[in-house]
Each structure stands twice: as C-alpha cells, then as structure tokens.
C-alpha positions in Angstrom: 69.2 78.6 -83.9 72.0 76.9 -82.1 72.2 73.4 -82.6 73.6 71.2 -79.4 75.7 68.2 -79.3 75.9 65.5 -76.7 78.9 63.7 -76.3 79.5 61.7 -72.8 77.6 63.9 -70.0 78.7 67.1 -71.7 75.6 69.4 -73.4 77.4 71.9 -75.8 75.8 74.5 -78.5 77.7 74.2 -81.6 78.0 77.2 -84.3 79.7 75.8 -86.8 81.4 72.3 -88.2 84.5 73.4 -86.7 83.5 73.1 -83.6 82.2 69.9 -84.0 85.5 68.7 -85.4 86.8 70.2 -82.4 84.4 68.9 -80.2 84.7 65.4 -81.5 88.9 65.8 -81.4 88.5 66.2 -78.1 86.4 63.3 -77.4 88.7 61.0 -79.4 91.5 62.2 -77.5 90.5 61.6 -74.1 88.9 58.4 -75.2 92.3 57.2 -76.5 93.6 58.9 -72.8 91.2 57.1 -70.7 92.3 53.6 -72.8 95.9 54.0 -72.5 95.3 54.6 -68.7 93.3 51.5 -68.3 96.3 49.8 -70.5 99.0 50.9 -68.2 96.6 50.5 -64.7 96.6 46.9 -66.3 100.5 46.5 -66.8 100.9 47.9 -63.6 98.6 45.4 -61.5 100.1 42.6 -63.6 103.7 43.7 -62.7 102.5 43.8 -58.9 101.6 40.6 -59.2 104.5 39.4 -60.6 106.6 41.1 -58.1 104.7 39.5 -55.2 105.0 36.1 -56.7 109.0 36.3 -57.1 109.1 38.0 -53.8 107.5 34.5 -52.5 109.4 32.4 -54.4 112.8 34.1 -53.2 111.4 33.5 -49.6 110.9 29.7 -50.3 114.4 29.5 -51.8 116.2 31.4 -48.8 114.6 29.3 -46.5 115.4 26.1 -48.5 119.0 27.3 -48.5 118.9 27.9 -44.6 117.9 24.8 -44.3 120.3 22.7 -46.4 123.1 24.9 -44.4 121.7 23.6 -41.0 122.0 19.9 -42.1 125.4 20.3 -43.6 126.4 21.6 -40.6 124.6 19.0 -38.5 126.3 16.2 -40.9 129.8 18.0 -40.4 129.7 18.2 -36.9 128.6 14.0 -36.8 131.6 13.3 -39.2 134.0 15.3 -36.6 132.5 13.4 -33.7 133.1 10.0 -35.2 136.6 10.8 -36.8 137.3 11.9 -32.9 135.8 8.7 -31.5 137.9 6.8 -34.2 141.1 8.7 -33.3 142.8 6.0 -31.0 141.9 2.8 -32.6 143.4 -0.7 -31.2 144.2 -3.1 -33.7 145.2 -6.8 -32.8 147.5 -9.0 -35.1 147.4 -12.5 -35.3 150.6 -12.9 -33.4 149.0 -11.2 -30.7 150.9 -8.0 -30.5 148.7 -4.6 -30.1 149.3 -1.8 -31.8 147.6 1.3 -31.4 146.7 3.3 -34.7 146.5 7.2 -34.6 143.6 8.1 -36.9 144.2 12.0 -37.8 141.0 13.5 -39.0 141.7 15.3 -42.6 140.7 18.4 -42.3 
C-alpha cells in the first residue's frame, strides 16, 4: 500500500522514508528560494524608490543652480551698467574749479 503526501498542492505517493526526506528537502529549498526571491524583490523596490527620490532631488538642485546663475548674471550686468554710468563723474571743488574724474571699471 502506498501512502500519500500533500505539500503545496502536490499529491505524491511515498514508497519510503527516503522519498519523504527528498520531498521535504525539495519543499524546504523551494520555500527558501521563494523567501529569498521576495526579499530580493523588496530590496529592488526599495532601491528603485531611493533612485527616484535622488533623481528628483538632483533635478531640484540643477534648477536652483540655474536660477542662481541667472540672478548672478543679472547682478553682474547691473554692476557693469552702473560703472559705465559713473564713467565720467564731474567733481566741483570749493574754488569753483571743475575736475573730470574718469572712473575705470575694475574687471
């Protein structure tokens, strides 16, 4: 007479304890692989989320850098315009003599 063993939807006739040990070992290995696979999937999911967060943060930093570069360029242009405006300054001394000062921009 053959006995039956049911593990995870499998119905297998068992002829000896050797078959039972083999089936149990196979079941344990399968269970270990499934656990390992699910752990790897969870790790992959976590790393994908971290990667997406880092990409988003990187884009924010790039946008901030571009904004600061534009502001810096505008301020530099404003400074140059003010220096050119002040290029010919007229100074009157108390003795009513007029001196023309040439202010050269430093760059």
